[in-house]
Phi, psi and omega in degrees: 000132180291148178276128179272133178281144177285137177292149178290143179241168179294154178290121180262326181214079181292153176287178185302317181291315177300315179302314181300316182289322177295321179295317178298317179299315179299322179295315180297319179296316179297318178296319179298319181292333183273342185266143178260345181288117185298320180295318178295321178298321179295314179298316179295324178296319178294318179295320179295318180296318178300318179292322175301316178298321176298317179298317179298319179297327180278354178093011179243035181296325180297315179294320178297321179296322177298322178294313180298327180279000179059038175295127186305317182292321179293316179296318179299316180301309185282331176290320177295322182293334179288332182285340182280000000 
């Protein structure tokens, strides 16, 4: 019988480094959404993409993608975690 692979799930308890990069990504996305200056938005977009690549390298690319896609639950999770 073939072995079925488990579907990937959202990060429930990232380690410190993963947490730091996901939090940074959420901060960059929020800053990008708040600014009207096109040059600043471009710089923030480059920084967010670079941070996304770091997240993917750390194995939390799915959660990072949810942040980039501005999924409300992902943004709420990481924005709340920044307040702590």
